[in-house]
C-alpha positions in Angstrom: -7.9 5.4 -10.0 -10.6 3.9 -7.8 -11.1 0.4 -6.5 -13.9 -2.2 -6.6 -16.2 -2.5 -3.5 -15.2 -5.5 -1.4 -18.4 -7.5 -2.0 -18.0 -7.0 -5.8 -14.4 -8.0 -5.6 -15.0 -11.2 -3.7 -18.1 -12.4 -5.5 -17.2 -11.4 -9.1 -13.3 -11.5 -9.3 -11.6 -13.4 -6.5 -14.3 -16.1 -6.5 -13.0 -17.3 -9.9 -9.3 -17.3 -9.0 -7.6 -20.6 -8.2 -6.1 -19.6 -4.8 -4.0 -22.7 -3.9 -3.6 -24.6 -7.2 -0.6 -26.8 -7.5 2.5 -25.1 -6.4 0.7 -21.9 -5.1 1.0 -21.5 -1.4 -0.8 -18.2 -1.2 -3.0 -16.8 -3.9 -5.8 -14.4 -4.5 -7.9 -13.2 -1.5 -8.7 -10.3 0.8 -5.6 -8.8 2.4 -3.2 -10.7 0.2 -0.8 -8.4 -1.6 1.4 -11.0 -3.4 1.3 -14.6 -4.5 3.7 -17.0 -2.9 4.9 -20.3 -4.6 6.3 -23.4 -3.0 9.7 -22.8 -4.5 9.9 -19.4 -2.8 9.0 -17.2 -5.8 6.8 -14.3 -5.0 4.8 -12.2 -7.5 2.9 -9.0 -7.2 1.2 -6.5 -9.5 0.8 -2.7 -9.5 -1.1 -0.5 -11.9 -1.1 3.3 -12.4 -2.7 5.7 -14.9 -1.5 9.1 -16.1 -4.8 10.8 -15.2 -4.3 10.2 -11.4 -1.9 12.2 -9.2 1.5 10.5 -9.3 3.4 12.2 -6.5 6.0 13.6 -8.9 6.7 10.2 -10.5 6.1 9.0 -14.0 3.2 6.7 -14.5 5.6 3.8 -14.9 7.4 4.7 -11.7 4.1 4.7 -9.7 3.1 1.3 -11.1 6.5 0.0 -10.0 6.2 1.5 -6.5 2.8 -0.2 -6.1 4.0 -3.5 -7.4 7.2 -3.4 -5.3 5.4 -2.4 -2.1 3.0 -5.4 -2.6 6.0 -7.7 -3.2 7.8 -6.5 -0.1 5.0 -7.8 2.1 6.3 -11.3 1.3 10.0 -10.9 0.4 12.9 -8.5 0.9 14.1 -7.7 -2.6 12.7 -7.1 -6.1 14.6 -9.0 -8.7 12.9 -8.4 -12.0 9.7 -7.0 -13.5 7.5 -7.3 -16.6 5.3 -4.5 -17.9 2.2 -3.9 -19.9 1.9 -0.4 -21.3 -1.3 0.9 -22.9 -1.4 4.4 -24.5 -4.1 6.5 -26.1 -3.7 7.3 -29.8 -2.6 10.9 -29.3 0.2 10.2 -26.7 3.5 11.6 -28.0 6.5 9.4 -28.1 8.5 11.8 -25.9 6.2 11.2 -23.0 6.6 7.5 -23.2 10.3 7.8 -23.6 10.7 9.9 -20.5 8.5 7.6 -18.5 10.6 4.6 -19.6 13.8 6.4 -18.6 12.4 7.1 -15.2 11.4 3.5 -14.8 14.9 2.3 -15.8 16.5 4.6 -13.3 14.2 3.4 -10.5 14.9 -0.2 -11.3 18.6 0.4 -11.4 18.3 1.9 -7.9 16.6 -1.3 -6.7 19.0 -3.6 -8.4 16.3 -5.0 -10.6 15.6 -5.4 -14.3 12.8 -5.1 -16.8 12.9 -8.4 -18.6 9.7 -8.5 -20.7 6.7 -6.4 -21.7 3.8 -5.7 -24.0 2.8 -2.3 -25.4 -0.3 -1.3 -27.3 -2.2 1.8 -28.6 -5.7 1.4 -27.0 -8.9 3.0 -28.3 -10.4 2.3 -24.9 -8.3 5.0 -23.2 -8.6 8.8 -23.6 -6.4 10.0 -26.5 -3.7 11.3 -24.2 -4.0 8.6 -21.5 -1.4 6.1 -20.4 -1.9 3.0 -18.2 1.1 1.0 -16.9 0.9 -2.4 -15.2 4.0 -3.8 -13.6 4.4 -7.5 -12.5 7.1 -7.7 -9.9 9.0 -10.9 -9.0 11.2 -11.8 -6.0 12.8 -15.1 -5.2 15.1 -16.7 -2.6 15.7 -17.3 1.0 14.0 -14.1 2.1 10.7 -15.1 0.6 7.8 -16.0 3.0 8.1 -19.8 3.2 4.4 -20.4 3.9 1.1 -18.7 4.4 1.3 -16.6 7.5 -0.9 -17.1 10.5 -2.7 -14.5 12.7 -4.0 -15.4 16.1 -6.5 -13.8 18.6 -4.6 -11.3 20.7 -1.9 -10.6 18.1 -1.1 -6.9 18.0 -1.6 -4.6 15.0 1.3 -2.3 14.3 0.9 0.6 11.8 3.8 2.3 10.1 3.6 5.8 8.7 0.9 8.4 8.7 -2.5 7.5 7.3 -3.5 9.6 4.3 0.1 10.9 3.7 0.2 10.0 0.0 -3.2 11.5 -0.8 -2.5 14.6 1.3 0.7 15.1 -0.7 -1.1 14.9 -4.0 -3.8 17.3 -3.0 -1.3 19.8 -1.7 0.7 19.7 -4.9 -2.2 19.8 -7.3 -4.0 22.6 -5.4 -0.8 24.3 -4.2 -1.8 27.9 -5.2 -5.3 27.6 -3.7 -4.1 26.0 -0.5 -1.5 28.7 0.1 -4.3 31.1 0.5 -6.1 28.9 3.0 -3.2 27.6 5.2 0.0 29.0 6.7 3.1 28.2 4.8 4.5 25.8 7.4 1.4 23.6 6.9 1.7 23.4 3.1 5.4 23.0 3.3 5.0 20.0 5.6 2.4 18.4 3.3 4.6 18.6 0.2 7.8 17.4 2.0 7.6 13.8 1.0 10.8 11.8 0.3 10.9 8.7 -2.0 11.9 6.6 1.1 8.6 7.5 2.7 6.6 5.9 -0.1 8.5 2.6 -0.1 7.7 -0.1 2.4 10.8 -2.2 1.8 12.6 -1.3 5.1 9.5 -1.6 7.2 8.6 -5.0 5.8 12.2 -6.3 6.2 12.3 -5.2 9.9 8.9 -6.7 10.5 10.0 -10.2 9.2 13.2 -10.0 11.4 10.9 -9.4 14.4 8.6 -12.4 13.7 5.7 -10.7 12.1 2.8 -13.0 11.5 1.4 -11.0 8.5 2.1 -7.7 6.6 -0.4 -5.8 4.6 0.2 -2.9 2.3 -2.0 0.2 2.8 -2.7 1.9 -0.4 -6.2 2.2 -2.1 -8.9 2.9 0.4 -6.5 3.8 3.2 -6.3 2.6 6.8 -9.9 1.5 7.2 -10.0 -0.6 4.0 -6.7 -2.2 5.0 -8.0 -3.1 8.5 -11.1 -4.6 6.9 -8.9 -6.7 4.5 -6.5 -8.0 7.1 -9.5 -8.9 9.4 -11.1 -10.8 6.5 -7.8 -12.7 5.8 -7.5 -13.6 9.5 -11.1 -14.6 9.9 -11.0 -12.5 13.1 -12.2 -9.2 14.3 -10.1 -6.1 15.1 -10.3 -3.7 18.0 -8.5 -0.4 17.2 -7.8 2.4 19.6 -8.4 5.6 17.6 -6.0 7.7 19.7 -3.2 5.3 19.2 -3.1 5.8 15.4 -0.2 8.1 14.4 -1.5 11.4 13.1 0.2 14.2 11.2 -1.7 17.4 12.2 -1.3 18.9 8.8 -3.1 15.9 7.2 -6.0 16.3 9.7 -6.4 20.0 9.0 -6.3 19.3 5.2 -8.9 16.5 5.5 -11.2 18.7 7.6 -10.9 21.4 5.0 -11.8 18.9 2.2 -14.6 17.5 4.4 -13.1 14.0 3.9 -11.9 11.2 6.2 -8.1 10.9 6.2 -8.4 7.3 7.3 -9.9 6.4 3.9 -7.2 8.3 1.9 -4.6 6.4 -0.1 -1.6 5.7 2.0 1.3 4.4 -0.1 4.3 3.8 2.1 2.4 2.5 5.1 1.8 -1.1 6.2 -0.2 -3.0 8.8 1.8 -5.6 10.7 0.3 -8.5 12.7 2.7 -9.5 15.4 2.6 -11.5 18.6 2.1 -9.5 21.8 5.5 -10.4 23.1 7.2 -9.0 19.9 5.3 -5.8 19.3 7.3 -3.5 21.6 10.6 -4.7 20.1 9.3 -4.4 16.6 8.2 -0.8 17.1 11.5 0.1 18.7 13.4 -1.3 15.7 11.2 0.5 13.2 11.7 3.8 15.0 15.5 3.2 15.1 15.3 3.3 11.3 13.4 6.5 11.3 10.0 4.8 10.5 6.9 6.1 12.2 5.3 3.1 14.0 2.6 2.5 16.7 0.6 -0.4 18.2 -2.9 0.6 17.3 -4.9 -2.4 18.5 -5.4 -6.2 18.3 -7.2 -9.1 16.7 -10.2 -10.4 18.5 -12.2 -13.6 18.5 -15.4 -11.6 17.6 -15.8 -10.8 13.9 -16.5 -7.1 14.6 -14.2 -4.5 13.1 -14.3 -1.8 15.8 -12.7 1.6 16.2 -12.8 2.7 19.9 -12.4 6.3 21.3 -11.0 7.2 24.7 -13.0 10.4 25.1 -16.4 8.7 24.8 -18.1 5.3 24.8 -18.8 5.6 21.1 -17.6 2.8 18.8 -17.3 3.0 15.1 -17.7 -0.2 13.0 -15.7 -0.6 9.7 -18.1 -1.8 7.0 -17.1 -1.7 3.3 
């Protein structure tokens, strides 16, 4: 599954969305993962298709993970979901049944329920394809009460390793081939992903407890796209220190082998957090105390430039999508 380019997204899709109509506090826009209503309700959406790598999950589970991670940027808990399920005309019933069982188990683990849905056989899909879209809802005292603010000088904290999700999927789908290219400890490290690593619930909860100004999920397009989006939301520039970004050496080696940039790889399970400079150190301390990889990677600037800086040279890289 791929994503629209930013300029197409803004001029063709987001442009026509009513962002702050009536009771909507926070609606569609760059860097916004979930809608927030005046009554405290939060809604987010996630989609997955069976043709993409699913990190060992069913297509319904992956859609739920994406919807829930979007939701957690604005509230602590998922309460209920609705789902749209589209299937090709040759998808067997057993595949759908197993996917629904896995979804039910995942929801039970979250204390949430599937309350409504729509299912269709679609001729637009490949005969054996499935597409699941989950709408996730949270509500209550832990919902973000108002649109968050980001100020010049606020620090940018990153959780997790950029590209971890994509690296896992490559290492699983190309397991036999990669075993011939890399030592076993490298391939073992790449495939050792726990479900907790892919959920952002704990990181987002800790961020709110430490006065985070804004939280943004990193998924499609990876770290660079997420930095671009959060910069656009803030109306500010970002200055990122490349060496401060947490790295997993095995991911770097795999990305070099694939001749790809790991900072553009999908990174489900990671978030960017905007936080005041006085709270950044304590936030990182508390995240690490929960076993969450975290680092201060830069700050917001009054200039509109989106810059990656390098210690070993005077070279600067600009993020343009």
